[in-house]
KEKEDO-677436 format. One record per residue (C-alpha): residue number from 1; x, y, z. Coordinates in steps of 0.05 Angstrom, whole numbers, plus 5000, padded with zeros to 4 digits. Example, Ala and Ser with C-alpha at 12.3 -4.5 7.8 and 13.67 -1.06 7.14 Angstrom:
KEKEDO-677436
 pos   xx   yy   zz
   1 5246 4910 5156
   2 5273 4979 5143
***
This chain:
KEKEDO-677436
 pos   xx   yy   zz
   1 5004 5000 5001
   2 5024 5069 4984
   3 5056 5104 5042
   4 5008 5157 5072
   5 5033 5234 5061
   6 5018 5300 5108
   7 4945 5325 5094
   8 4937 5382 5044
   9 4946 5439 5101
  10 4917 5498 5058
  11 4859 5462 5049
  12 4845 5446 5120
  13 4858 5516 5149
  14 4814 5537 5091
  15 4752 5502 5122
  16 4765 5515 5188
  17 4767 5587 5163
  18 4711 5584 5125
  19 4676 5548 5190
  20 4682 5600 5243
  21 4663 5661 5197
  22 4603 5619 5179
  23 4585 5607 5247
  24 4599 5682 5271
  25 4557 5704 5209
  26 4498 5656 5237
  27 4502 5680 5301
  28 4500 5752 5280
  29 4439 5732 5227
  30 4398 5685 5268
  31 4402 5729 5335
  32 4336 5776 5324
  33 4301 5711 5289
  34 4319 5665 5351
  35 4300 5714 5401
  36 4232 5731 5373
  37 4222 5651 5367
  38 4253 5617 5423
  39 4269 5682 5475
  40 4338 5658 5462
  41 4386 5706 5421
  42 4439 5639 5427
  43 4388 5583 5406
  44 4407 5580 5337
  45 4483 5593 5358
  46 4484 5539 5406
  47 4458 5482 5356
  48 4503 5507 5306
  49 4566 5495 5343
  50 4543 5426 5362
  51 4537 5419 5292
  52 4602 5439 5274
  53 4635 5406 5328
  54 4606 5329 5302
  55 4629 5360 5232
  56 4693 5372 5250
  57 4698 5298 5293
  58 4665 5262 5223
  59 4721 5299 5188
  60 4777 5280 5224
  61 4748 5214 5223
  62 4742 5209 5160
  63 4806 5240 5133
  64 4831 5182 5163
  65 4815 5128 5138
  66 4825 5099 5069
  67 4780 5125 5013
  68 4790 5070 4976
  69 4742 5034 5030
  70 4683 5080 5006
  71 4688 5047 4940
  72 4672 4978 4974
  73 4598 5008 4991
  74 4587 5052 4929
  75 4531 5008 4902
  76 4502 5006 4984
  77 4504 5083 4989
  78 4468 5085 4923
  79 4411 5038 4942
  80 4404 5058 5018
  81 4397 5135 4990
  82 4352 5122 4935
  83 4302 5095 5000
  84 4314 5148 5049
  85 4291 5199 4977
  86 4231 5151 4983
  87 4222 5141 5060
  88 4202 5223 5056
  89 4135 5207 5032
  90 4118 5158 5081
  91 4065 5185 5132
  92 4099 5195 5206
  93 4167 5198 5170
  94 4165 5254 5123
  95 4165 5327 5149
  96 4122 5367 5103
  97 4144 5442 5115
  98 4119 5501 5078
  99 4100 5465 5026
 100 4156 5413 5006
 101 4166 5342 5042
 102 4243 5336 5041
 103 4263 5320 5112
 104 4251 5252 5159
 105 4237 5254 5227
 106 4271 5191 5252
 107 4315 5168 5272
 108 4342 5235 5275
 109 4309 5301 5230
 110 4358 5302 5170
 111 4357 5316 5091
 112 4358 5260 5049
 113 4376 5292 4987
 114 4447 5308 5030
 115 4459 5246 5036
 116 4435 5228 4958
 117 4492 5277 4934
 118 4548 5243 4975
 119 4516 5174 4946
 120 4520 5191 4872
 121 4588 5230 4887
 122 4623 5155 4906
 123 4582 5111 4863
 124 4593 5144 4797
 125 4663 5147 4821
 126 4678 5083 4832
 127 4621 5060 4770
 128 4664 5097 4729
 129 4732 5080 4756
 130 4723 5005 4736
 131 4693 5007 4671
 132 4744 4981 4616
 133 4719 5016 4562
 134 4716 5085 4552
 135 4638 5125 4543
 136 4635 5126 4470
 137 4562 5101 4463
 138 4504 5147 4483
 139 4454 5084 4496
 140 4506 5024 4522
 141 4549 5068 4561
 142 4510 5127 4583
 143 4448 5116 4587
 144 4452 5077 4659
 145 4476 5126 4683
 146 4433 5181 4659
 147 4372 5135 4683
 148 4397 5137 4746
 149 4402 5208 4741
 150 4333 5208 4724
 151 4313 5163 4785
 152 4347 5213 4831
 153 4313 5279 4795
 154 4244 5248 4797
 155 4245 5230 4871
 156 4267 5296 4883
 157 4223 5341 4845
 158 4157 5297 4875
 159 4181 5335 4942
 160 4195 5374 4903
 161 4270 5400 4911
 162 4295 5435 4846
 163 4360 5467 4876
 164 4374 5400 4903
 165 4359 5362 4839
 166 4398 5418 4812
 167 4459 5407 4847
 168 4459 5328 4841
 169 4456 5332 4762
 170 4506 5385 4762
 171 4550 5334 4806
 172 4535 5277 4762
 173 4544 5309 4696
 174 4613 5338 4718
 175 4644 5269 4737
 176 4609 5248 4678
 177 4650 5293 4643
 178 4706 5291 4673
 179 4712 5210 4665
 180 4709 5220 4590
 181 4635 5227 4562
 182 4623 5264 4500
 183 4603 5340 4500
 184 4564 5316 4435
 185 4524 5273 4480
 186 4513 5333 4529
 187 4495 5376 4470
 188 4446 5317 4453
 189 4413 5319 4521
 190 4402 5399 4525
 191 4331 5393 4472
 192 4295 5344 4520
 193 4317 5381 4579
 194 4301 5445 4559
 195 4235 5418 4532
 196 4225 5384 4607
 197 4249 5448 4634
 198 4189 5487 4593
 199 4150 5443 4618
 200 4151 5448 4689
 201 4153 5521 4693
 202 4079 5512 4650
 203 4054 5463 4693
 204 4082 5474 4759
 205 4045 5541 4792
 206 4104 5556 4844
 207 4155 5546 4792
 208 4119 5596 4742
 209 4123 5642 4796
 210 4190 5648 4805
 211 4214 5648 4737
 212 4167 5710 4732
 213 4183 5744 4798
 214 4260 5727 4776
 215 4247 5770 4705
 216 4220 5841 4759
 217 4232 5823 4838
 218 4202 5889 4850
 219 4134 5882 4806
 220 4119 5845 4870
 221 4153 5870 4928
 222 4103 5831 4982
 223 4089 5773 4934
 224 4144 5725 4907
 225 4196 5774 4891
 226 4198 5790 4973
 227 4259 5755 4991
 228 4309 5775 4932
 229 4281 5847 4931
 230 4307 5847 5015
 231 4363 5806 4990
 232 4381 5862 4943
 233 4374 5911 4995
 234 4416 5872 5047
 235 4475 5873 4995
 236 4466 5949 4967
 237 4470 5976 5038
 238 4528 5944 5056
 239 4574 5984 5007
 240 4656 5972 5011
 241 4665 5969 5079
 242 4599 5942 5106
 243 4549 5973 5170
 244 4597 5930 5214
 245 4591 5867 5236
 246 4528 5847 5272
 247 4490 5915 5252
 248 4449 5883 5194
 249 4393 5920 5187
 250 4356 5875 5148
 251 4361 5804 5193
 252 4314 5838 5231
 253 4258 5797 5206
 254 4250 5832 5139
 255 4292 5779 5105
 256 4259 5708 5118
 257 4305 5662 5155
 258 4377 5705 5138
 259 4415 5645 5176
 260 4390 5595 5124
 261 4390 5610 5048
 262 4399 5684 5048
 263 4467 5687 5096
 264 4513 5719 5042
 265 4463 5775 5031
 266 4462 5781 5113
 267 4550 5776 5106
 268 4542 5826 5043
 269 4506 5879 5097
 270 4560 5881 5152
 271 4627 5865 5121
 272 4624 5899 5058
 273 4649 5884 4990
 274 4713 5870 5021
 275 4685 5822 5067
 276 4655 5781 5018
 277 4717 5783 4964
 278 4754 5764 5020
 279 4707 5698 5031
 280 4689 5695 4957
 281 4768 5686 4950
 282 4778 5626 5013
 283 4724 5596 4966
 284 4772 5601 4903
 285 4832 5569 4944
 286 4779 5512 4963
 287 4765 5500 4893
 288 4837 5500 4873
 289 4858 5461 4926
 290 4806 5404 4906
 291 4818 5412 4838
 292 4901 5401 4850
 293 4881 5339 4891
 294 4836 5310 4841
 295 4891 5321 4789
 296 4952 5285 4838
 297 4905 5223 4863
 298 4929 5164 4852
 299 4884 5134 4819
 300 4811 5134 4775
 301 4766 5136 4825
 302 4808 5173 4879
 303 4804 5225 4827
 304 4738 5219 4805
 305 4717 5237 4884
 306 4759 5295 4891
 307 4720 5320 4824
 308 4655 5317 4856
 309 4670 5333 4934
 310 4699 5401 4893
 311 4642 5414 4850
 312 4588 5396 4913
 313 4616 5451 4949
 314 4637 5502 4882
 315 4573 5490 4857
 316 4525 5501 4909
 317 4572 5564 4925
 318 4548 5593 4856
 319 4476 5578 4864
 320 4485 5606 4930
 321 4514 5675 4906
 322 4468 5666 4839
 323 4399 5668 4880
 324 4412 5729 4928
 325 4442 5770 4884
 326 4385 5751 4835
 327 4429 5730 4778
 328 4386 5664 4779
 329 4312 5648 4798
 330 4301 5635 4868
 331 4308 5568 4895
 332 4328 5550 4975
 333 4397 5533 4967
 334 4447 5534 5024
 335 4522 5564 5036
 336 4573 5506 5043
 337 4603 5520 5115
 338 4558 5586 5130
 339 4480 5572 5128
 340 4442 5540 5185
 341 4431 5464 5174
 342 4454 5398 5207
 343 4455 5355 5164
 344 4487 5396 5110
 345 4546 5418 5158
 346 4562 5348 5173
 347 4560 5311 5116
 348 4597 5370 5083
 349 4650 5364 5128
 350 4654 5291 5136
 351 4660 5300 5055
 352 4715 5349 5053
 353 4743 5295 5106
 354 4745 5241 5052
 355 4781 5297 4997
 356 4829 5305 5054
 357 4848 5239 5055
 358 4860 5228 4990
 359 4907 5285 4990
 360 4951 5242 5037
 361 4956 5200 4977
 362 4969 5245 4921
 363 5035 5261 4889
 364 5043 5334 4894
 365 5069 5393 4931
 366 5034 5404 4992
 367 5066 5485 4995
***
């Protein structure tokens, strides 16, 4: 077995810095909501600190487990994740909130879609790394993977969970592309995908409303455009240097759930353009180190897993920023290492641990 090297210190420290900034921002953004809802300004902070502690332990564990072990359980992970996505629709097990059924109540409350993302990364990486032939044929080679993607997409859209579906499909597509899938095959898929998207907008009322509000959120400031308008107010009022840490105005119950999907808006209002730029540069460093690990991984499985985990953080970050800045239609997507939530944070930290473990076998300079 190849001798292990030191883990990627740049990646490790970048993650800890992002997590630390995220916890501080969660506290600042959640204090008014915690006080009005739970009569305790520290309620959400205490829970996020607990999630972060569990996440750090999970990262330390997975960064010391040989990543190749996960390949042996790839099919099991896939089957379990599909079962969990189905379980959300079982009365008494699934939880319906705000018109969506995305959570499971037992044994603890969590989102199966977060498990599905990791399962797709591991299964696709395992399957593609074991192939003896390239992905030349659309029907013979690529179609089986597209069917799996379709199953996951159908279950997640049924919840409905559009943002999770977009992230999962993006991860799968990136892994397939890096494994050698032909560009012409992806181009051919754009036509049916476009037709399906148009059908969703036409026949699913809430998606149609979101598209219309995206075109001009200020035309319905008290309705579907409310969140985006409040987000833009927060970002715009931050200016170059921000109002100052803890001094956001929009978090005082103007911006709904500012500690979740729109935490980036609070960050921009309090720390300004320079603070936002710093955070974005940290995410760029994360992506850079993740790509470096993927390029220097000792085997195809490790390389594809590194690509998948790096893409998971990067794609989700880009989508979140795009939503809060009105660059794309509003859809609920959390900011990795920042947004409040146990399932997302713990599984994100565990997946980063896998990425760090891959770095211990990769042959490249740690400087």
